[in-house]
C-alpha positions as semicolon CSV with decimal commas, in nm:
position;residue;x (nm);y (nm);z (nm)
1;M;-5,825;2,104;-4,446
2;D;-5,668;2,447;-4,427
3;F;-5,773;2,477;-4,065
4;A;-5,605;2,146;-3,973
5;K;-5,287;2,249;-4,152
6;L;-5,289;2,585;-3,976
7;K;-5,337;2,409;-3,641
8;R;-5,039;2,178;-3,705
9;M;-4,821;2,474;-3,801
10;L;-4,929;2,659;-3,487
11;Y;-4,838;2,360;-3,268
12;Y;-4,507;2,329;-3,451
13;W;-4,410;2,692;-3,391
14;I;-4,520;2,680;-3,029
15;H;-4,305;2,369;-2,981
16;Q;-4,006;2,541;-3,143
17;I;-4,047;2,854;-2,933
18;V;-4,074;2,650;-2,611
19;N;-3,758;2,454;-2,703
20;I;-3,568;2,776;-2,773
21;L;-3,680;2,926;-2,441
22;L;-3,580;2,611;-2,251
23;R;-3,237;2,605;-2,418
24;L;-3,183;2,973;-2,341
25;T;-3,287;2,917;-1,979
26;W;-3,050;2,618;-1,952
27;H;-2,754;2,810;-2,096
28;L;-2,834;3,113;-1,883
29;L;-2,837;2,892;-1,573
30;H;-2,498;2,744;-1,670
31;V;-2,349;3,088;-1,729
32;T;-2,485;3,210;-1,395
33;I;-2,334;2,913;-1,209
34;H;-1,997;2,954;-1,384
35;L;-1,993;3,326;-1,305
36;F;-2,085;3,251;-0,942
37;Y;-1,799;3,004;-0,896
38;F;-1,562;3,232;-1,088
39;A;-1,646;3,513;-0,846
40;I;-1,591;3,280;-0,549
41;N;-1,252;3,172;-0,686
42;I;-1,149;3,533;-0,741
43;A;-1,260;3,625;-0,388
44;N;-1,073;3,326;-0,238
45;A;-0,759;3,408;-0,437
46;L;-0,773;3,771;-0,325
47;E;-0,831;3,669;0,036
48;S;-0,541;3,422;0,017
49;L;-0,316;3,695;-0,118
50;L;-0,416;3,934;0,161
51;I;-0,359;3,664;0,424
52;S;-0,014;3,572;0,286
53;K;0,082;3,942;0,285
54;G;-0,027;3,973;0,648
55;L;-0,291;4,238;0,577
56;L;-0,572;4,057;0,761
57;R;-0,505;4,087;1,133
58;R;-0,714;3,797;1,258
59;Y;-0,496;3,546;1,071
60;K;-0,172;3,677;1,220
61;S;-0,211;3,499;1,555
62;L;-0,245;3,123;1,507
63;H;-0,284;2,901;1,813
64;I;-0,063;2,642;1,649
65;S;-0,027;2,452;1,979
66;K;-0,380;2,316;1,923
67;L;-0,258;2,138;1,610
68;Q;-0,060;1,850;1,756
69;Y;-0,073;1,625;1,450
70;L;-0,151;1,722;1,091
71;A;-0,232;1,477;0,810
72;I;-0,202;1,574;0,445
73;V;-0,376;1,358;0,184
74;I;-0,259;1,411;-0,174
75;E;-0,398;1,268;-0,497
76;S;-0,135;1,024;-0,630
77;E;-0,145;1,174;-0,978
78;D;-0,074;1,516;-0,827
79;C;0,226;1,411;-0,616
80;R;0,512;1,641;-0,712
81;T;0,800;1,636;-0,466
82;S;0,882;2,000;-0,533
83;N;0,533;2,108;-0,430
84;V;0,537;1,875;-0,130
85;I;0,870;2,016;-0,008
86;E;0,740;2,370;-0,051
87;L;0,427;2,280;0,145
88;L;0,637;2,129;0,424
89;Q;0,845;2,445;0,437
90;W;0,530;2,651;0,482
91;L;0,419;2,423;0,765
92;A;0,761;2,446;0,930
93;D;0,743;2,825;0,913
94;L;0,402;2,812;1,083
95;G;0,540;2,591;1,361
96;V;0,374;2,258;1,279
97;K;0,585;1,980;1,429
98;H;0,416;1,651;1,335
99;V;0,294;1,577;0,982
100;C;0,166;1,263;0,810
101;L;0,197;1,256;0,429
102;Y;-0,044;1,016;0,260
103;D;-0,120;0,919;-0,097
104;K;-0,309;0,611;-0,205
105;E;-0,046;0,463;-0,438
106;G;0,248;0,518;-0,200
107;I;0,442;0,754;-0,429
108;L;0,541;0,980;-0,140
109;K;0,648;0,682;0,065
110;K;0,882;0,570;-0,213
111;S;1,026;0,923;-0,230
112;K;1,067;0,970;0,145
113;D;1,449;0,954;0,134
114;F;1,458;1,223;-0,132
115;I;1,210;1,441;0,059
116;L;1,401;1,404;0,386
117;E;1,725;1,487;0,206
118;K;1,585;1,800;0,039
119;F;1,393;1,914;0,346
120;D;1,658;1,942;0,613
121;G;1,431;2,038;0,900
122;A;1,259;1,699;0,940
123;T;1,308;1,353;1,084
124;L;1,126;1,027;1,014
125;F;0,839;0,946;1,251
126;Q;0,868;0,614;1,433
127;E;0,578;0,416;1,577
128;N;0,706;0,452;1,933
129;D;0,756;0,829;1,910
130;V;0,560;1,053;2,144
131;L;0,402;1,370;2,006
132;L;0,604;1,624;2,203
133;D;0,738;1,966;2,113
134;Q;1,077;1,932;1,949
135;P;1,296;2,149;1,729
136;L;1,263;1,935;1,415
137;M;0,949;1,837;1,229
138;T;0,863;1,466;1,228
139;L;0,725;1,316;0,907
140;E;0,520;1,000;0,868
141;F;0,468;0,849;0,522
142;A;0,159;0,636;0,467
143;S;-0,029;0,474;0,181
144;F;-0,344;0,270;0,128
145;S;-0,157;-0,061;0,144
146;D;-0,027;0,003;0,498
147;G;-0,357;-0,030;0,681
148;K;-0,493;-0,296;0,441
149;E;-0,197;-0,533;0,481
150;A;-0,173;-0,476;0,855
151;V;-0,540;-0,552;0,915
152;A;-0,515;-0,864;0,697
153;K;-0,215;-0,990;0,897
154;A;-0,385;-0,914;1,229
155;A;-0,701;-1,092;1,113
156;N;-0,490;-1,396;1,022
157;V;-0,334;-1,393;1,370
158;L;-0,679;-1,391;1,530
159;F;-0,795;-1,672;1,302
160;M;-0,495;-1,893;1,377
161;K;-0,495;-1,830;1,751
162;Y;-0,862;-1,826;1,845
163;L;-1,062;-1,993;1,568
164;K;-0,841;-2,261;1,416
165;S;-0,704;-2,368;1,754
166;G;-1,058;-2,411;1,887
167;S;-1,195;-2,597;1,585
168;T;-1,143;-2,937;1,749
169;S;-1,347;-2,845;2,053
170;S;-1,723;-2,844;2,062
171;Y;-1,894;-2,534;1,926
172;Q;-1,959;-2,292;2,207
173;G;-2,142;-2,026;2,009
174;E;-2,022;-1,735;1,803
175;Q;-1,673;-1,608;1,886
176;I;-1,663;-1,239;1,983
177;F;-1,322;-1,075;1,990
178;T;-1,244;-0,829;2,266
179;E;-1,039;-0,511;2,240
180;S;-0,748;-0,671;2,424
181;Q;-0,738;-0,960;2,176
182;M;-0,745;-0,722;1,880
183;G;-0,475;-0,505;2,037
184;E;-0,258;-0,812;2,096
185;A;-0,297;-0,916;1,732
186;L;-0,201;-0,570;1,607
187;K;0,107;-0,566;1,828
188;T;0,202;-0,910;1,696
189;V;0,219;-0,780;1,338
190;G;0,417;-0,476;1,453
191;L;0,142;-0,214;1,435
192;C;0,176;-0,077;1,785
193;Y;0,011;0,257;1,719
194;L;-0,312;0,088;1,606
195;S;-0,320;-0,122;1,920
196;D;-0,275;0,198;2,119
197;L;-0,579;0,344;1,947
198;L;-0,788;0,075;2,110
199;G;-0,664;0,205;2,444
200;G;-0,733;0,567;2,358
201;N;-0,387;0,685;2,249
202;G;-0,193;0,695;1,924
203;P;-0,127;0,946;1,647
204;E;-0,476;1,049;1,545
205;P;-0,454;1,363;1,329
206;D;-0,627;1,671;1,460
207;L;-0,666;1,812;1,110
208;L;-0,663;1,644;0,769
209;L;-0,603;1,853;0,456
210;V;-0,703;1,696;0,125
211;Y;-0,516;1,812;-0,187
212;G;-0,688;1,679;-0,496
213;P;-1,004;1,702;-0,704
214;A;-1,204;1,459;-0,488
215;R;-1,367;1,574;-0,164
216;C;-1,283;1,260;0,033
217;H;-0,995;1,118;0,236
218;L;-0,882;0,890;-0,054
219;G;-0,850;0,577;0,159
220;F;-0,676;0,730;0,462
221;P;-0,720;0,479;0,750
222;A;-1,066;0,538;0,896
223;W;-0,966;0,432;1,249
224;R;-0,721;0,724;1,264
225;I;-0,971;0,999;1,181
226;R;-1,250;0,935;1,429
227;Y;-1,243;1,294;1,558
228;T;-1,040;1,457;1,281
229;E;-1,145;1,779;1,111
230;I;-1,126;1,738;0,730
231;Q;-1,083;2,027;0,487
232;H;-1,059;2,014;0,109
233;M;-0,780;2,235;-0,030
234;G;-0,808;2,181;-0,406
235;P;-0,529;2,056;-0,637
236;L;-0,176;2,054;-0,498
237;K;-0,042;2,244;-0,800
238;S;-0,277;2,532;-0,710
239;M;-0,187;2,541;-0,340
240;K;-0,165;2,882;-0,175
241;Y;0,009;2,987;0,143
242;G;-0,286;3,203;0,246
243;S;-0,531;2,915;0,202
244;L;-0,312;2,698;0,427
245;I;-0,309;2,963;0,699
246;K;-0,685;3,004;0,668
247;A;-0,746;2,628;0,701
248;I;-0,532;2,604;1,014
249;Y;-0,691;2,918;1,155
250;K;-1,042;2,776;1,105
251;F;-0,937;2,459;1,286
252;T;-0,785;2,644;1,582
253;M;-1,101;2,850;1,620
254;V;-1,329;2,545;1,641
255;Q;-1,461;2,489;1,991
256;Q;-1,374;2,136;2,098
257;N;-1,575;1,983;2,379
258;Y;-1,442;1,687;2,571
259;V;-1,617;1,411;2,760
260;K;-1,489;1,133;2,979
261;E;-1,539;0,763;2,933
262;E;-1,483;0,516;3,213
263;R;-1,318;0,196;3,092
264;K;-1,125;-0,061;3,289
265;G;-1,129;0,163;3,594
266;K;-0,950;0,449;3,415
267;A;-1,099;0,779;3,305
268;M;-0,980;0,883;2,960
269;E;-1,025;1,205;2,767
270;W;-1,191;1,196;2,425
271;G;-1,237;1,481;2,182
272;R;-1,533;1,630;1,998
273;T;-1,864;1,517;2,141
274;G;-2,159;1,424;1,926
275;V;-2,023;1,074;1,852
276;D;-2,115;0,753;2,027
277;I;-1,775;0,703;2,190
278;A;-1,827;0,350;2,308
279;K;-1,896;0,228;1,954
280;S;-1,656;0,458;1,770
281;T;-1,362;0,325;1,971
282;T;-1,358;-0,010;1,792
283;A;-1,611;0,010;1,510
284;P;-1,366;0,124;1,236
285;L;-1,122;-0,158;1,314
286;L;-1,395;-0,417;1,347
287;A;-1,536;-0,311;1,013
288;C;-1,197;-0,392;0,861
289;F;-1,180;-0,732;1,031
290;A;-1,536;-0,827;0,942
291;P;-1,473;-0,925;0,576
292;C;-1,209;-1,172;0,692
293;F;-1,440;-1,364;0,925
294;G;-1,790;-1,292;0,800
295;S;-2,033;-1,288;1,089
296;V;-1,771;-1,389;1,346
297;V;-1,663;-1,036;1,431
298;Q;-1,937;-0,845;1,614
299;E;-1,946;-0,476;1,684
300;L;-1,854;-0,416;2,047
301;T;-2,086;-0,194;2,245
């Protein structure tokens, strides 16, 4: 009886010791991870300070001409016009000429008049504008509803023109929409730049900077970032001038290879190989049209 009791007590103490060791290991692991990220944050803050002071030579010469169009995605809850205006001033000082400001809820879009008034060195981007060097910065304001509503309207145009009009005729098989038909529908609803994307042109951002806790593009139109470099910058309230310079510098130092695609007898330039260009040209738009028609819309290859 005493031996059984002693055995139970031994098992009990072994169990307690193992639990204590596991808890200590778990807490030690957490402390190690927190210290690691704390050290990284300190190093990044110090590097940002050195860059902003101009003490690191390699960041002094930016090939800003490579950055034709910059998109900035901001978490809607973090949209403070004062911070946005300060960020735009930094970009203007660096020589960036074309900027798209995006937030999911459209807060920046509602405040565009105030931003344009406070930031004197900017004009509003129009759909027919060409991305050329000019003295003033052009600003485009976008939100999640822009692409969603436009695609819905274009899908309705395709339905009315090609499906409903042909419902009285005999069924000829599944309807497959061509790029020209999709481009025509987008132009009909007034979204010329999206129709241009189907032809290989349009304001596709070269670089997309995400300000917010999430490491994603927060609903930025997928068809506009087929070859876009995306970098997460952290919360907008913690933005740093040195971090902005570093992000642009990293983009300008990326080697960009180009390939040619023959379409409709015309050779066109496309950026950043490693993507199936024939499919990527229309796949993002077709993915948006697909929910409207079910199996009607097929991916073009």
